[in-house]
C-alpha positions in Angstrom: -79.7 16.2 -111.1 -80.7 12.4 -110.6 -82.0 13.5 -107.0 -84.5 15.8 -108.5 -88.1 15.6 -109.5 -88.8 15.1 -113.1 -90.4 18.4 -113.4 -87.5 20.1 -112.1 -85.1 18.4 -114.6 -87.3 19.6 -117.0 -87.2 23.0 -115.6 -83.2 23.1 -115.9 -83.0 21.5 -119.0 -85.7 24.1 -120.6 -83.8 26.7 -119.2 -80.4 25.6 -120.5 -81.6 25.9 -124.0 -83.4 29.0 -123.5 -86.8 27.4 -124.1 -89.3 29.3 -123.2 -92.4 27.3 -123.9 -91.5 24.2 -122.2 -90.1 26.4 -119.0 -93.6 27.6 -118.7 -94.9 24.2 -118.9 -93.6 22.9 -116.0 -95.5 25.7 -113.8 -99.3 25.7 -112.7 -101.2 28.1 -114.3 -101.4 30.4 -111.4 -97.9 29.6 -110.3 -95.3 32.7 -109.2 -92.2 33.5 -109.6 -89.9 35.7 -107.6 -86.8 36.7 -109.4 -84.6 40.3 -109.1 -87.3 41.7 -106.7 -89.9 41.2 -109.1 -93.1 38.9 -108.8 -94.2 37.2 -112.2 -97.7 35.6 -111.7 -99.7 33.2 -113.9 -98.3 31.6 -117.5 -98.4 34.7 -119.7 -96.1 36.6 -117.4 -93.7 33.6 -116.3 -93.3 33.1 -120.0 -92.6 36.8 -120.8 -90.2 36.4 -117.4 -88.4 33.5 -119.0 -87.8 35.0 -122.6 -86.3 38.3 -121.0 -83.7 36.5 -118.8 -82.9 34.3 -121.8 -82.5 37.1 -124.1 -80.7 39.3 -121.7 -78.6 36.6 -119.6 -78.0 33.6 -121.8 -77.7 31.6 -118.6 -76.5 28.3 -118.3 -77.4 26.3 -114.9 -75.1 23.4 -113.7 -77.3 21.7 -110.4 -75.1 21.2 -107.4 -77.3 19.8 -104.6 -80.9 19.8 -103.6 -82.5 19.3 -100.4 -86.2 18.9 -99.2 -87.5 21.7 -97.1 -90.6 22.6 -95.0 -91.8 24.9 -98.0 -90.7 22.5 -100.6 -87.3 21.7 -102.5 -84.3 23.8 -102.3 -81.9 23.3 -105.2 -78.1 25.1 -105.7 -77.0 25.5 -109.0 -74.3 27.6 -110.3 -75.3 29.9 -113.0 -72.9 31.3 -115.7 -74.4 34.3 -118.2 -73.5 37.3 -120.0 -73.8 39.0 -116.8 -71.5 40.8 -113.9 -69.6 38.2 -111.7 -70.7 35.0 -113.7 -70.7 32.2 -112.9 -72.4 32.9 -109.6 -74.1 30.4 -107.0 -78.0 30.5 -106.6 -80.7 28.9 -104.4 -83.7 28.0 -106.2 -86.5 27.8 -103.7 -89.3 25.3 -105.2 -92.9 24.6 -104.1 -94.7 21.8 -106.1 -97.8 21.1 -106.8 -99.6 18.0 -108.7 -95.9 17.6 -110.1 -95.8 21.3 -111.7 -94.1 24.2 -110.1 -96.6 26.3 -108.3 -93.9 28.8 -106.7 -89.9 29.5 -107.5 -88.2 32.2 -105.7 -84.6 32.8 -106.4 -82.0 34.0 -104.4 
């Protein structure tokens, strides 16, 4: 994770400890998260999404790589938890604004 911007290190640390409050603090107030074919906009909805994911899946993320892209930064991570097919590799597409996450799409 040494090549990640500090906010992304903080995001993955918070996700791995199921800390929804710290997680939502990584996002701009009007940020958008796209996950499981659903959009979550703003701190209130992102916090609810984070709590739900934490309770439902108990995910752990192991960052495998990252690359700068035209639309931001793409991070691949092995994700394990209480879901069928665990572990899986997912791509986290981040757009950053002023050292915060303004958009996250998980695919």
